[in-house]
N, C-alpha and C positions, 0 to 999 in steps of 0.2 A: 566493487560498486564503484561505476562513473557518476553516479548522480548528484550535481552539487548543492548541497545543504549549506543554508545561510542559517542564522537567526530565526531571520524574520519568513522563512519558508514552512509551512503547513502543509502534513501530509494529511488526504483526505482520503478514508477509506470509501468506496461505493458496496454499501451491505447488497446482499443476495448474489444471484449467480447473473452473469456477463454474458452476452453472444461473444465469442472469443475469436469469431471469423473478422470483426471488426477491427481497424486501425484506427489511426492519429485521427481522421475528420471524425467516427462514428463515435470515438468516447468521446470526442470531445462534445460532441449533438447532447451526449448522454449527461456530459457535466454540466454542461449550461440548463438542460429539461428537468433531468431528474435532480442532481445535488445543487442546481439553484445557484452555481460559481463562474464565473471567468476563467476557461481554459487558459488562455493567454498571459495568466498572471503570473505566473510564474511555480505557481505551489505545486505540488505531484499528487495526483491521483491514480488512485490503487482500484482495480480491476479482478476477480478472480473468475473463472469457470466454476460449469455446473460440478463437474469431477473433483475441481480442489486441488489440481495439480499444476497450474496455470495459472499467471500471473502474470498482469501489465499492468506497467506505469506511463502517465503521459506527463510530460510536463513544455512548455513552452522559454525555453534558456532565454530570450531578448534577439534572437537569432534566427529560432525557427524549431519548428517542432520535431519530439522527442517522444522516442518512445521506447520502452526499455521492456524485454519478455526473459521471463523466468518458469522453466517446466522444471518440476522437481523429479529425479528417476523413482524415489521411495516416498512414501509420507505426501502428507496433505500443508496447503496452507491451511492455518487456522483464521477463521474468519468469524466477524462479529452478527449476531443474528439481530440486528435490533430494527424495527419500525419504520423508522423515520428515512432510512435509507442512508446515513451518512455519519460517518466516524474518523475524529481525528486522533490522528498516534504522533508520539515525538518520532523525533530521525531516528533515535538509538531503535524504539520500538520497533520501526520500519527494518532495520538493519536482522534482528531477529526474525521478525516475518521472512524478511528475504531467505534467511538460514533454514525454515522451515520450524522454529521454536515458538515455544507458545510466548508469544509478544505480552501476554496479557499477566503473564506469573513466570518471569523467566526466575531461577533459583542461583543462587550464589553456590558456588561450589566450596566454600571455604567459610564454615561460622565460628564467630571465637567464641572457644568455651568457657564456663563459668570459673570467676576467680572464686578460688574455696579457701 
């Protein structure tokens, strides 16, 4: 993934379903009207379609509008069901989300054994 992530960048998930026919202008309008955020802020705004297999991320990199799209061939993107319409996640959680992994509770493959 080539989305720039600095320490001050936040990742905002737009809860619910989004019309995936929208491009940057339509999604940026949704960021302003629904999320009450500035789409030109440099933060990342993530949207999911109704079927759950398509995700769009928009951000402004200081030079222009950027749109990242990913469709999973198998599985679904796990999505929060929060009433207020917006959730923030970390850059690490975004990485899990884009891989189709449960970003809310990722599991380590190694666990320390008890000292006996």
